[in-house]
gemmi code that builds the backbone of each chain (N, CA, C; Angstrom):
import gemmi

chains = {
    "A": [
        ("MET", (92.895, 75.262, 31.061), (91.720, 75.512, 30.198), (90.609, 76.140, 31.051)),
        ("THR", (90.036, 77.242, 30.569), (88.984, 77.903, 31.319), (87.640, 77.356, 30.889)),
        ("MET", (86.859, 76.917, 31.858), (85.513, 76.445, 31.559), (84.609, 77.647, 31.394)),
        ("THR", (83.511, 77.466, 30.689), (82.590, 78.586, 30.514), (81.655, 78.712, 31.709)),
        ("GLN", (81.376, 77.611, 32.369), (80.498, 77.676, 33.521), (80.776, 76.493, 34.436)),
        ("ALA", (80.350, 76.643, 35.674), (80.478, 75.565, 36.655), (79.086, 75.272, 37.189)),
        ("VAL", (78.793, 74.009, 37.369), (77.458, 73.589, 37.815), (77.562, 72.789, 39.097)),
        ("LEU", (76.716, 73.118, 40.057), (76.635, 72.377, 41.314), (75.191, 71.924, 41.496)),
        ("THR", (74.998, 70.641, 41.638), (73.657, 70.118, 41.922), (73.567, 69.856, 43.416)),
        ("LEU", (72.617, 70.497, 44.052), (72.456, 70.409, 45.500), (71.197, 69.646, 45.869)),
        ("GLU", (71.305, 68.847, 46.890), (70.111, 68.257, 47.483), (69.440, 69.326, 48.330)),
        ("ALA", (68.149, 69.272, 48.424), (67.408, 70.273, 49.201), (67.472, 69.940, 50.688)),
        ("THR", (68.681, 69.940, 51.222), (68.898, 69.667, 52.643), (69.836, 70.724, 53.215)),
        ("TYR", (69.704, 70.997, 54.497), (70.598, 71.955, 55.153), (72.045, 71.468, 55.061)),
        ("GLU", (72.222, 70.190, 55.181), (73.586, 69.646, 55.172), (74.282, 69.893, 53.840)),
        ("ASP", (73.534, 69.762, 52.744), (74.183, 69.912, 51.435), (74.555, 71.360, 51.132)),
        ("MET", (73.957, 72.311, 51.858), (74.314, 73.709, 51.665), (75.787, 73.955, 51.985)),
        ("ARG", (76.356, 73.075, 52.777), (77.759, 73.244, 53.170), (78.719, 72.951, 52.023)),
        ("ARG", (78.221, 72.482, 50.911), (79.079, 72.233, 49.736), (79.291, 73.513, 48.933)),
        ("ILE", (78.485, 74.545, 49.218), (78.524, 75.748, 48.387), (79.865, 76.476, 48.501)),
        ("GLY", (80.329, 76.718, 49.712), (81.569, 77.464, 49.912), (82.759, 76.821, 49.219)),
        ("PRO", (83.031, 75.546, 49.485), (84.151, 74.881, 48.805), (84.013, 74.878, 47.290)),
        ("TRP", (82.791, 74.728, 46.795), (82.577, 74.737, 45.338), (82.929, 76.104, 44.759)),
        ("LEU", (82.474, 77.161, 45.408), (82.780, 78.508, 44.922), (84.299, 78.740, 44.922)),
        ("ALA", (84.930, 78.377, 46.019), (86.377, 78.592, 46.128), (87.126, 77.828, 45.046)),
        ("ASP", (86.621, 76.652, 44.736), (87.278, 75.780, 43.768), (87.035, 76.211, 42.327)),
        ("GLN", (85.845, 76.711, 42.038), (85.441, 76.927, 40.654), (85.565, 78.364, 40.159)),
        ("VAL", (85.664, 79.317, 41.068), (85.749, 80.717, 40.644), (86.928, 80.920, 39.686)),
        ("GLY", (88.069, 80.341, 40.018), (89.222, 80.466, 39.147), (89.059, 79.648, 37.873)),
        ("ALA", (88.421, 78.503, 37.991), (88.277, 77.600, 36.840), (87.447, 78.219, 35.725)),
        ("ILE", (86.521, 79.133, 36.073), (85.694, 79.749, 35.036), (86.239, 81.113, 34.632)),
        ("GLY", (87.443, 81.418, 35.086), (88.063, 82.666, 34.671), (87.618, 83.867, 35.478)),
        ("ALA", (87.046, 83.643, 36.633), (86.563, 84.766, 37.457), (87.530, 85.049, 38.595)),
        ("ASP", (88.810, 85.108, 38.279), (89.828, 85.303, 39.311), (89.625, 86.595, 40.095)),
        ("ALA", (89.030, 87.587, 39.466), (88.792, 88.860, 40.152), (87.872, 88.699, 41.354)),
        ("PHE", (87.147, 87.590, 41.392), (86.210, 87.354, 42.492), (86.777, 86.416, 43.555)),
        ("ALA", (87.991, 85.966, 43.343), (88.566, 84.957, 44.244), (88.633, 85.451, 45.689)),
        ("GLU", (88.926, 86.727, 45.869), (89.041, 87.251, 47.237), (87.682, 87.529, 47.867)),
        ("ARG", (86.638, 87.412, 47.075), (85.295, 87.707, 47.596), (84.461, 86.446, 47.794)),
        ("VAL", (85.122, 85.312, 47.859), (84.385, 84.055, 47.978), (83.524, 84.049, 49.238)),
        ("GLY", (84.004, 84.674, 50.306), (83.232, 84.708, 51.536), (81.883, 85.382, 51.364)),
        ("GLU", (81.866, 86.548, 50.750), (80.575, 87.218, 50.559), (79.743, 86.515, 49.490)),
        ("LEU", (80.396, 85.944, 48.485), (79.652, 85.171, 47.486), (78.975, 83.981, 48.151)),
        ("GLU", (79.704, 83.311, 49.043), (79.138, 82.154, 49.714), (77.893, 82.545, 50.504)),
        ("LEU", (77.969, 83.658, 51.214), (76.807, 84.055, 52.016), (75.593, 84.304, 51.123)),
        ("ALA", (75.785, 84.998, 50.021), (74.653, 85.299, 49.132), (74.085, 84.025, 48.499)),
        ("VAL", (74.957, 83.191, 47.967), (74.499, 81.966, 47.308), (73.856, 81.033, 48.339)),
        ("HIS", (74.467, 80.955, 49.503), (73.930, 80.122, 50.584), (72.539, 80.586, 50.998)),
        ("GLU", (72.351, 81.876, 51.155), (71.054, 82.387, 51.605), (69.976, 82.122, 50.559)),
        ("LEU", (70.296, 82.292, 49.293), (69.289, 82.020, 48.266), (68.994, 80.523, 48.196)),
        ("ALA", (70.034, 79.714, 48.298), (69.826, 78.269, 48.291), (68.976, 77.831, 49.486)),
        ("MET", (69.218, 78.433, 50.638), (68.429, 78.114, 51.833), (66.964, 78.497, 51.621)),
        ("ASN", (66.748, 79.621, 50.929), (65.374, 80.040, 50.632), (64.670, 78.990, 49.779)),
        ("ILE", (65.407, 78.415, 48.847), (64.837, 77.370, 47.994), (64.486, 76.153, 48.842)),
        ("VAL", (65.401, 75.741, 49.693), (65.162, 74.564, 50.542), (63.952, 74.794, 51.439)),
        ("ASP", (63.860, 75.976, 52.023), (62.811, 76.253, 53.009), (61.457, 76.552, 52.398)),
        ("HIS", (61.448, 77.189, 51.238), (60.175, 77.696, 50.727), (59.707, 77.076, 49.420)),
        ("ALA", (60.618, 76.570, 48.601), (60.177, 75.938, 47.348), (59.680, 74.516, 47.597)),
        ("TYR", (60.115, 73.948, 48.708), (59.743, 72.571, 49.035), (59.158, 72.512, 50.439)),
        ("ASP", (58.399, 71.443, 50.694), (57.900, 71.220, 52.044), (58.301, 69.808, 52.487)),
        ("ASP", (57.819, 69.423, 53.658), (58.241, 68.126, 54.209), (57.893, 66.969, 53.278)),
        ("ALA", (56.826, 67.144, 52.460), (56.423, 66.064, 51.565), (57.256, 66.034, 50.284)),
        ("THR", (57.639, 67.211, 49.796), (58.329, 67.277, 48.499), (59.842, 67.408, 48.622)),
        ("ARG", (60.322, 67.735, 49.822), (61.758, 67.979, 49.973), (62.625, 66.709, 49.841)),
        ("PRO", (62.224, 65.576, 50.410), (63.074, 64.375, 50.304), (63.392, 64.017, 48.863)),
        ("GLY", (64.659, 63.932, 48.549), (65.068, 63.574, 47.198), (65.110, 64.719, 46.212)),
        ("ALA", (64.603, 65.907, 46.613), (64.597, 67.044, 45.679), (66.012, 67.574, 45.493)),
        ("THR", (66.314, 68.002, 44.283), (67.605, 68.633, 43.999), (67.373, 69.883, 43.157)),
        ("PHE", (68.347, 70.763, 43.190), (68.301, 71.940, 42.312), (69.714, 72.293, 41.895)),
        ("ASP", (69.820, 72.997, 40.786), (71.128, 73.320, 40.209), (71.527, 74.767, 40.470)),
        ("VAL", (72.807, 74.958, 40.687), (73.402, 76.292, 40.788), (74.459, 76.366, 39.692)),
        ("VAL", (74.343, 77.363, 38.817), (75.249, 77.490, 37.683), (75.965, 78.828, 37.768)),
        ("MET", (77.281, 78.797, 37.702), (78.071, 80.013, 37.831), (78.837, 80.268, 36.538)),
        ("ARG", (78.826, 81.499, 36.077), (79.548, 81.851, 34.860), (79.952, 83.315, 34.906)),
        ("CYS", (80.891, 83.679, 34.042), (81.285, 85.070, 33.899), (80.521, 85.664, 32.732)),
        ("GLU", (80.147, 86.933, 32.878), (79.426, 87.602, 31.788), (79.755, 89.090, 31.824)),
        ("ASP", (80.462, 89.525, 30.832), (80.851, 90.945, 30.732), (81.555, 91.434, 31.988)),
        ("GLY", (82.404, 90.589, 32.553), (83.162, 90.974, 33.728), (82.432, 90.733, 35.039)),
        ("ASP", (81.125, 90.543, 34.978), (80.354, 90.238, 36.187), (80.337, 88.730, 36.419)),
        ("LEU", (80.022, 88.363, 37.657), (79.838, 86.953, 37.988), (78.330, 86.701, 38.089)),
        ("VAL", (77.862, 85.745, 37.329), (76.432, 85.424, 37.318), (76.229, 84.057, 37.945)),
        ("VAL", (75.331, 84.000, 38.923), (75.020, 82.722, 39.573), (73.521, 82.490, 39.405)),
        ("ALA", (73.168, 81.428, 38.724), (71.769, 81.131, 38.410), (71.320, 79.870, 39.140)),
        ("PHE", (70.082, 79.897, 39.604), (69.493, 78.781, 40.334), (68.283, 78.267, 39.555)),
        ("ASP", (68.130, 76.971, 39.524), (67.014, 76.356, 38.797), (66.419, 75.268, 39.687)),
        ("ASP", (65.185, 75.478, 40.139), (64.551, 74.452, 40.975), (63.133, 74.190, 40.507)),
        ("GLY", (62.627, 73.013, 40.838), (61.288, 72.602, 40.403), (60.262, 72.685, 41.514)),
        ("GLY", (60.510, 73.506, 42.515), (59.582, 73.643, 43.625), (58.430, 74.581, 43.319)),
        ("VAL", (57.688, 74.928, 44.350), (56.541, 75.817, 44.177), (57.032, 77.227, 43.870)),
        ("ALA", (56.141, 77.973, 43.223), (56.520, 79.323, 42.810), (56.798, 80.205, 44.018)),
        ("TYR", (57.747, 81.098, 43.843), (58.091, 82.061, 44.887), (56.959, 83.066, 45.029)),
        ("ASP", (56.612, 83.345, 46.276), (55.555, 84.303, 46.563), (56.183, 85.529, 47.208)),
        ("SER", (56.322, 86.597, 46.459), (56.977, 87.793, 47.001), (56.168, 88.412, 48.122)),
        ("GLY", (54.883, 88.096, 48.177), (54.055, 88.631, 49.243), (54.385, 88.039, 50.590)),
        ("ASP", (55.121, 86.938, 50.563), (55.491, 86.260, 51.793), (56.747, 86.855, 52.412)),
        ("LYS", (57.355, 87.807, 51.706), (58.627, 88.361, 52.159), (58.387, 89.326, 53.307)),
        ("PRO", (58.993, 89.062, 54.474), (58.785, 89.963, 55.609), (59.348, 91.347, 55.328)),
        ("VAL", (58.756, 92.331, 55.941), (59.249, 93.695, 55.792), (60.334, 93.922, 56.822)),
        ("ILE", (61.477, 94.346, 56.349), (62.583, 94.598, 57.250), (62.506, 96.057, 57.677)),
        ("GLY", (62.317, 96.273, 58.930), (62.190, 97.656, 59.408), (63.069, 97.883, 60.602)),
        ("ASP", (62.683, 98.821, 61.406), (63.490, 99.147, 62.570), (63.389, 98.074, 63.643)),
        ("GLU", (62.251, 97.439, 63.740), (62.066, 96.407, 64.749), (62.773, 95.128, 64.300)),
        ("PRO", (63.712, 94.633, 65.078), (64.426, 93.432, 64.632), (63.494, 92.233, 64.548)),
        ("THR", (63.324, 91.705, 63.366), (62.498, 90.518, 63.194), (63.366, 89.289, 63.384)),
        ("VAL", (62.713, 88.216, 63.763), (63.461, 87.020, 64.071), (63.841, 86.245, 62.812)),
        ("ARG", (63.042, 86.330, 61.789), (63.345, 85.574, 60.573), (63.129, 86.440, 59.354)),
        ("GLY", (63.542, 85.919, 58.196), (63.215, 86.600, 56.955), (64.309, 87.468, 56.400)),
        ("TYR", (65.520, 87.375, 56.918), (66.593, 88.227, 56.419), (67.332, 87.656, 55.217)),
        ("GLY", (67.001, 86.436, 54.803), (67.762, 85.785, 53.740), (67.850, 86.590, 52.467)),
        ("LEU", (66.693, 86.937, 51.887), (66.697, 87.679, 50.628), (67.246, 89.089, 50.798)),
        ("PHE", (67.004, 89.668, 51.956), (67.540, 91.006, 52.237), (69.065, 90.977, 52.147)),
        ("ILE", (69.650, 89.943, 52.727), (71.105, 89.791, 52.695), (71.592, 89.622, 51.258)),
        ("VAL", (70.894, 88.802, 50.487), (71.279, 88.592, 49.091), (71.256, 89.918, 48.327)),
        ("GLU", (70.219, 90.695, 48.562), (70.074, 91.982, 47.852), (71.148, 92.980, 48.242)),
        ("GLN", (71.674, 92.843, 49.458), (72.760, 93.728, 49.882), (74.069, 93.371, 49.180)),
        ("LEU", (74.236, 92.102, 48.856), (75.523, 91.625, 48.345), (75.594, 91.562, 46.818)),
        ("ALA", (74.451, 91.383, 46.147), (74.451, 91.225, 44.698), (74.091, 92.538, 44.001)),
        ("LYS", (74.628, 92.709, 42.809), (74.282, 93.884, 42.003), (72.816, 93.806, 41.594)),
        ("SER", (72.349, 92.607, 41.281), (70.945, 92.431, 40.927), (70.478, 91.042, 41.326)),
        ("VAL", (69.187, 90.952, 41.623), (68.545, 89.690, 41.993), (67.275, 89.592, 41.159)),
        ("ASP", (67.209, 88.598, 40.302), (66.034, 88.471, 39.430), (65.393, 87.113, 39.605)),
        ("TYR", (64.081, 87.107, 39.488), (63.319, 85.859, 39.622), (62.377, 85.738, 38.441)),
        ("GLU", (62.266, 84.518, 37.938), (61.327, 84.231, 36.870), (60.751, 82.840, 37.058)),
        ("ARG", (59.465, 82.731, 36.861), (58.820, 81.418, 36.875), (58.632, 81.027, 35.410)),
        ("ARG", (59.209, 79.899, 35.017), (59.190, 79.524, 33.603), (59.106, 78.015, 33.488)),
        ("ASP", (58.154, 77.540, 32.734), (57.984, 76.095, 32.512), (57.867, 75.330, 33.827)),
        ("ASP", (57.078, 75.903, 34.754), (56.838, 75.267, 36.058), (58.104, 75.142, 36.895)),
        ("ARG", (59.085, 75.972, 36.609), (60.313, 75.941, 37.400), (60.658, 77.359, 37.842)),
        ("ASN", (61.386, 77.438, 38.940), (61.844, 78.728, 39.454), (63.253, 78.998, 38.944)),
        ("HIS", (63.461, 80.215, 38.481), (64.782, 80.600, 37.993), (65.196, 81.899, 38.691)),
        ("TRP", (66.211, 81.797, 39.532), (66.773, 82.960, 40.201), (68.115, 83.266, 39.548)),
        ("THR", (68.402, 84.546, 39.376), (69.698, 84.941, 38.829), (70.290, 86.048, 39.686)),
        ("LEU", (71.469, 85.776, 40.213), (72.211, 86.782, 40.973), (73.369, 87.277, 40.109)),
        ("VAL", (73.566, 88.578, 40.091), (74.705, 89.132, 39.370), (75.572, 89.888, 40.373)),
        ("PHE", (76.850, 89.554, 40.382), (77.806, 90.220, 41.261), (78.738, 91.050, 40.388)),
        ("ALA", (78.832, 92.327, 40.698), (79.673, 93.208, 39.891), (81.126, 93.071, 40.309)),
        ("SER", (82.002, 93.208, 39.344), (83.435, 93.252, 39.669), (83.707, 94.600, 40.325)),
        ("GLN", (84.681, 94.665, 41.215), (84.946, 95.917, 41.933), (86.193, 96.600, 41.415)),
    ],
    "B": [
        ("MET", (79.285, 96.358, 115.988), (77.939, 95.866, 115.732), (77.853, 95.416, 114.278)),
        ("SER", (77.399, 94.213, 114.053), (77.345, 93.733, 112.684), (76.042, 94.211, 112.049)),
        ("LEU", (76.123, 94.421, 110.805), (74.962, 94.869, 110.039), (74.390, 93.698, 109.253)),
        ("PRO", (73.082, 93.654, 109.119), (72.523, 92.550, 108.322), (72.970, 92.668, 106.867)),
        ("THR", (73.383, 91.584, 106.340), (73.810, 91.592, 104.937), (73.105, 90.483, 104.189)),
        ("SER", (73.101, 90.631, 102.926), (72.608, 89.551, 102.059), (73.493, 89.495, 100.835)),
        ("SER", (73.635, 88.340, 100.304), (74.488, 88.200, 99.125), (73.630, 87.838, 97.908)),
        ("HIS", (74.125, 88.233, 96.771), (73.411, 87.969, 95.533), (74.363, 87.325, 94.538)),
        ("GLU", (73.868, 86.394, 93.883), (74.694, 85.698, 92.903), (74.028, 85.819, 91.539)),
        ("ILE", (74.816, 86.244, 90.602), (74.307, 86.314, 89.235), (74.915, 85.161, 88.450)),
        ("ARG", (74.067, 84.386, 87.824), (74.567, 83.273, 87.020), (74.591, 83.687, 85.565)),
        ("ILE", (75.756, 83.528, 84.986), (75.950, 83.853, 83.576), (76.579, 82.631, 82.916)),
        ("SER", (76.041, 82.247, 81.791), (76.629, 81.132, 81.052), (77.121, 81.598, 79.700)),
        ("THR", (78.217, 81.020, 79.273), (78.757, 81.302, 77.943), (78.596, 80.077, 77.064)),
        ("ILE", (78.051, 80.308, 75.893), (77.922, 79.245, 74.890), (78.947, 79.539, 73.804)),
        ("ASN", (79.860, 78.614, 73.594), (80.923, 78.804, 72.606), (80.528, 78.174, 71.276)),
        ("VAL", (80.604, 78.963, 70.229), (80.289, 78.457, 68.893), (81.574, 78.431, 68.062)),
        ("ASP", (82.071, 77.243, 67.825), (83.236, 77.088, 66.956), (82.751, 76.680, 65.575)),
        ("GLY", (83.395, 77.175, 64.520), (83.012, 76.762, 63.171), (81.762, 77.480, 62.682)),
        ("ARG", (80.938, 76.750, 61.987), (79.766, 77.334, 61.335), (78.573, 77.448, 62.276)),
        ("LEU", (77.876, 78.592, 62.187), (76.577, 78.740, 62.827), (75.584, 78.928, 61.676)),
        ("ASP", (75.115, 77.810, 61.153), (74.175, 77.837, 60.028), (72.899, 77.141, 60.473)),
        ("ALA", (72.029, 76.820, 59.520), (70.720, 76.277, 59.869), (70.835, 74.988, 60.678)),
        ("MET", (71.859, 74.188, 60.367), (72.013, 72.930, 61.092), (72.392, 73.173, 62.550)),
        ("ARG", (73.352, 74.051, 62.773), (73.823, 74.276, 64.147), (72.954, 75.259, 64.902)),
        ("ALA", (72.130, 76.013, 64.166), (71.217, 76.940, 64.835), (70.250, 76.152, 65.723)),
        ("VAL", (69.901, 74.954, 65.292), (69.018, 74.100, 66.093), (69.686, 73.753, 67.427)),
        ("ASP", (70.967, 73.423, 67.367), (71.717, 73.103, 68.590), (71.812, 74.327, 69.495)),
        ("LEU", (72.046, 75.477, 68.898), (72.159, 76.698, 69.699), (70.838, 76.999, 70.393)),
        ("ARG", (69.745, 76.861, 69.652), (68.430, 77.099, 70.243), (68.203, 76.171, 71.434)),
        ("GLN", (68.630, 74.931, 71.284), (68.444, 73.965, 72.378), (69.258, 74.355, 73.595)),
        ("GLU", (70.497, 74.786, 73.374), (71.354, 75.214, 74.489), (70.734, 76.404, 75.216)),
        ("ILE", (70.217, 77.344, 74.433), (69.599, 78.533, 75.029), (68.348, 78.136, 75.814)),
        ("ASP", (67.505, 77.317, 75.212), (66.280, 76.882, 75.887), (66.610, 76.141, 77.173)),
        ("ASP", (67.619, 75.273, 77.127), (68.006, 74.512, 78.321), (68.499, 75.446, 79.427)),
        ("ALA", (69.279, 76.451, 79.053), (69.806, 77.387, 80.046), (68.664, 78.147, 80.709)),
        ("ILE", (67.745, 78.637, 79.900), (66.613, 79.394, 80.451), (65.769, 78.501, 81.350)),
        ("ALA", (65.583, 77.258, 80.941), (64.819, 76.312, 81.763), (65.489, 76.074, 83.103)),
        ("ARG", (66.811, 76.197, 83.144), (67.559, 76.027, 84.410), (67.625, 77.337, 85.192)),
        ("GLY", (66.977, 78.372, 84.674), (66.962, 79.649, 85.382), (68.131, 80.558, 85.055)),
        ("ILE", (68.906, 80.171, 84.041), (70.045, 81.021, 83.635), (69.577, 81.874, 82.460)),
        ("VAL", (69.346, 83.143, 82.725), (68.784, 84.025, 81.701), (69.760, 85.088, 81.234)),
        ("ARG", (70.984, 85.040, 81.755), (72.055, 85.919, 81.272), (73.037, 85.040, 80.523)),
        ("LEU", (73.004, 85.181, 79.212), (73.800, 84.296, 78.362), (74.752, 85.099, 77.496)),
        ("ILE", (75.899, 84.512, 77.264), (76.865, 85.061, 76.323), (77.079, 84.007, 75.241)),
        ("VAL", (76.960, 84.409, 73.988), (77.292, 83.511, 72.888), (78.601, 84.020, 72.295)),
        ("ASP", (79.615, 83.174, 72.365), (80.951, 83.565, 71.931), (81.174, 83.128, 70.496)),
        ("LEU", (81.222, 84.109, 69.606), (81.427, 83.820, 68.183), (82.865, 84.094, 67.738)),
        ("SER", (83.764, 84.266, 68.690), (85.131, 84.640, 68.311), (85.821, 83.554, 67.488)),
        ("ARG", (85.342, 82.327, 67.593), (85.928, 81.246, 66.783), (84.956, 80.722, 65.736)),
        ("ALA", (83.895, 81.474, 65.474), (82.952, 81.069, 64.430), (83.548, 81.397, 63.065)),
        ("SER", (83.328, 80.520, 62.104), (83.883, 80.718, 60.759), (82.850, 81.235, 59.767)),
        ("PHE", (81.571, 81.068, 60.084), (80.510, 81.468, 59.152), (79.214, 81.551, 59.938)),
        ("VAL", (78.451, 82.618, 59.726), (77.140, 82.754, 60.347), (76.160, 83.157, 59.256)),
        ("ASP", (75.026, 82.492, 59.204), (74.004, 82.856, 58.211), (72.767, 83.410, 58.916)),
        ("SER", (71.716, 83.677, 58.137), (70.527, 84.299, 58.718), (69.815, 83.359, 59.684)),
        ("ALA", (69.968, 82.058, 59.487), (69.370, 81.109, 60.431), (70.066, 81.194, 61.790)),
        ("GLY", (71.377, 81.332, 61.769), (72.121, 81.504, 63.005), (71.749, 82.813, 63.670)),
        ("LEU", (71.623, 83.834, 62.871), (71.222, 85.144, 63.382), (69.832, 85.073, 64.015)),
        ("ALA", (68.930, 84.356, 63.358), (67.572, 84.217, 63.886), (67.585, 83.494, 65.229)),
        ("ALA", (68.417, 82.492, 65.359), (68.516, 81.768, 66.634), (69.020, 82.691, 67.735)),
        ("LEU", (69.977, 83.534, 67.405), (70.501, 84.488, 68.387), (69.433, 85.512, 68.761)),
        ("ALA", (68.724, 86.015, 67.754), (67.698, 87.032, 68.010), (66.563, 86.470, 68.857)),
        ("LYS", (66.143, 85.255, 68.548), (65.094, 84.615, 69.333), (65.573, 84.372, 70.763)),
        ("GLY", (66.829, 83.949, 70.865), (67.396, 83.723, 72.193), (67.445, 84.989, 73.013)),
        ("MET", (67.828, 86.090, 72.356), (67.883, 87.375, 73.053), (66.493, 87.778, 73.533)),
        ("LYS", (65.515, 87.581, 72.647), (64.141, 87.940, 72.993), (63.660, 87.125, 74.194)),
        ("ASP", (63.951, 85.832, 74.186), (63.514, 84.960, 75.280), (64.231, 85.303, 76.579)),
        ("CYS", (65.529, 85.586, 76.494), (66.269, 85.940, 77.704), (65.748, 87.246, 78.279)),
        ("ARG", (65.492, 88.208, 77.426), (65.004, 89.504, 77.914), (63.608, 89.376, 78.502)),
        ("SER", (62.788, 88.504, 77.909), (61.446, 88.279, 78.456), (61.523, 87.694, 79.858)),
        ("ALA", (62.602, 86.969, 80.117), (62.790, 86.334, 81.426), (63.581, 87.213, 82.379)),
        ("GLY", (63.842, 88.458, 81.973), (64.549, 89.384, 82.853), (66.049, 89.409, 82.675)),
        ("GLY", (66.543, 88.725, 81.660), (67.987, 88.688, 81.443), (68.350, 89.282, 80.101)),
        ("ASP", (69.359, 88.703, 79.463), (69.786, 89.194, 78.155), (70.692, 88.150, 77.518)),
        ("LEU", (70.860, 88.264, 76.233), (71.827, 87.444, 75.514), (72.782, 88.403, 74.836)),
        ("ARG", (74.056, 88.282, 75.148), (75.079, 89.176, 74.589), (76.061, 88.370, 73.770)),
        ("VAL", (76.714, 89.022, 72.844), (77.488, 88.301, 71.835), (78.946, 88.755, 71.813)),
        ("VAL", (79.856, 87.788, 71.914), (81.260, 88.087, 71.652), (81.401, 88.142, 70.141)),
        ("ALA", (81.870, 89.253, 69.639), (81.885, 89.483, 68.197), (82.755, 88.474, 67.466)),
        ("ALA", (82.291, 88.113, 66.287), (83.071, 87.228, 65.424), (84.296, 87.982, 64.912)),
        ("THR", (85.416, 87.303, 64.861), (86.633, 87.916, 64.326), (86.821, 87.553, 62.855)),
        ("ASN", (86.232, 86.440, 62.445), (86.294, 86.031, 61.039), (85.297, 86.875, 60.243)),
        ("PRO", (85.760, 87.540, 59.169), (84.848, 88.398, 58.394), (83.628, 87.656, 57.863)),
        ("ASP", (83.807, 86.362, 57.558), (82.684, 85.594, 57.014), (81.635, 85.295, 58.069)),
        ("ALA", (82.009, 85.420, 59.319), (81.052, 85.242, 60.404), (80.462, 86.584, 60.840)),
        ("ALA", (81.230, 87.648, 60.681), (80.779, 88.976, 61.105), (79.854, 89.628, 60.076)),
        ("ARG", (79.989, 89.198, 58.843), (79.322, 89.887, 57.733), (77.805, 89.991, 57.924)),
        ("VAL", (77.147, 88.930, 58.337), (75.689, 88.935, 58.435), (75.213, 89.954, 59.477)),
        ("PHE", (76.004, 90.171, 60.521), (75.636, 91.165, 61.536), (75.715, 92.578, 60.962)),
        ("GLN", (76.735, 92.820, 60.154), (76.916, 94.151, 59.580), (75.839, 94.452, 58.532)),
        ("LEU", (75.544, 93.469, 57.695), (74.562, 93.690, 56.622), (73.164, 93.956, 57.177)),
        ("THR", (72.832, 93.297, 58.259), (71.490, 93.421, 58.828), (71.438, 94.438, 59.969)),
        ("ARG", (72.601, 94.963, 60.330), (72.728, 95.923, 61.442), (72.354, 95.311, 62.786)),
        ("PHE", (72.405, 93.999, 62.849), (72.187, 93.354, 64.129), (73.376, 93.566, 65.055)),
        ("ASP", (74.482, 94.077, 64.521), (75.602, 94.388, 65.413), (75.264, 95.592, 66.285)),
        ("GLN", (74.168, 96.274, 65.951), (73.698, 97.385, 66.772), (72.496, 96.985, 67.625)),
        ("VAL", (72.028, 95.779, 67.417), (70.878, 95.289, 68.182), (71.353, 94.525, 69.416)),
        ("PHE", (72.331, 93.650, 69.213), (72.888, 92.896, 70.326), (73.888, 93.768, 71.090)),
        ("ARG", (73.996, 93.528, 72.392), (75.127, 94.070, 73.151), (76.311, 93.181, 72.778)),
        ("MET", (77.329, 93.770, 72.169), (78.445, 92.972, 71.684), (79.732, 93.389, 72.378)),
        ("GLY", (80.652, 92.436, 72.478), (81.933, 92.722, 73.102), (83.046, 91.938, 72.433)),
        ("ASP", (84.247, 92.214, 72.837), (85.407, 91.548, 72.247), (85.806, 90.284, 72.993)),
        ("SER", (85.220, 90.068, 74.162), (85.554, 88.859, 74.926), (84.409, 88.538, 75.878)),
        ("ALA", (84.388, 87.275, 76.307), (83.375, 86.878, 77.276), (83.588, 87.618, 78.597)),
        ("GLU", (84.855, 87.838, 78.947), (85.154, 88.525, 80.202), (84.592, 89.944, 80.190)),
        ("GLU", (84.744, 90.598, 79.058), (84.221, 91.962, 78.933), (82.703, 91.974, 79.119)),
        ("LEU", (82.033, 90.983, 78.539), (80.570, 90.955, 78.627), (80.101, 90.543, 80.024)),
        ("VAL", (80.836, 89.657, 80.678), (80.490, 89.303, 82.059), (80.531, 90.554, 82.916)),
        ("ALA", (81.570, 91.358, 82.703), (81.726, 92.576, 83.502), (80.646, 93.612, 83.190)),
        ("SER", (79.987, 93.448, 82.052), (78.976, 94.431, 81.659), (77.665, 94.272, 82.438)),
        ("TRP", (77.539, 93.127, 83.146), (76.323, 92.935, 83.930), (76.444, 93.483, 85.334)),
    ],
}
model = gemmi.Model(1)
for chain_id, residues in chains.items():
    chain = gemmi.Chain(chain_id)
    for i, (resn, *xyz) in enumerate(residues, 1):
        res = gemmi.Residue()
        res.name, res.seqid = resn, gemmi.SeqId(i, " ")
        for name, pos in zip(("N", "CA", "C"), xyz):
            atom = gemmi.Atom()
            atom.name, atom.element = name, gemmi.Element(name[0])
            atom.pos, atom.b_iso = gemmi.Position(*pos), 0.0
            res.add_atom(atom)
        chain.add_residue(res)
    model.add_chain(chain)
structure = gemmi.Structure()
structure.add_model(model)
structure.setup_entities()
């Protein structure tokens, strides 16, 4: 039986990010996205980087303990859609470092996501952050 | 007639990263690099040939380490990851053109 979507609830900790890869590998087929099975490695990097951004920037030392957020994966018109829902502070695009010729030490997370996903969308709605990554079938 | 001679020794250390180099292990890597520099070892090789996954936090630790080693007169060079999931972050960010990279620690030792 093919599920319509798979949901992973993550704690806002570096350690819990390690659940992303196994979850993707396990659930990609379960939701009927077999075409993406061979791309789990690149999917993991993109989902991991966005999740890390949530852990690092949506929460701080005071709000991070006990915080959780959801990652929902589904197929849509042949694409793979991965949506994130967290209750942390709003994303500030002005905080995004400029990636240029000079190698910067930090700030490559979203850049990496944008290289791997067909689209990256952000919306602040009802005091929550909603990120949506779309991966095109090849 | 003997000629005056002097000998020079270059100290190079290799840090082996097996498995994941993510935000959790990036802290350990930073500590290893800092400890080496504190001991006066500023020529470092980080061997990623057995790494299974590298993220931007791991990359940042390597970049910071390279910057610190170069500031101290040395360098940090990288044995390239053979696992695609570990190599990917270098290719996407073009950091594979920033670090001096090699296929083995021996190759990088010889590069100094």
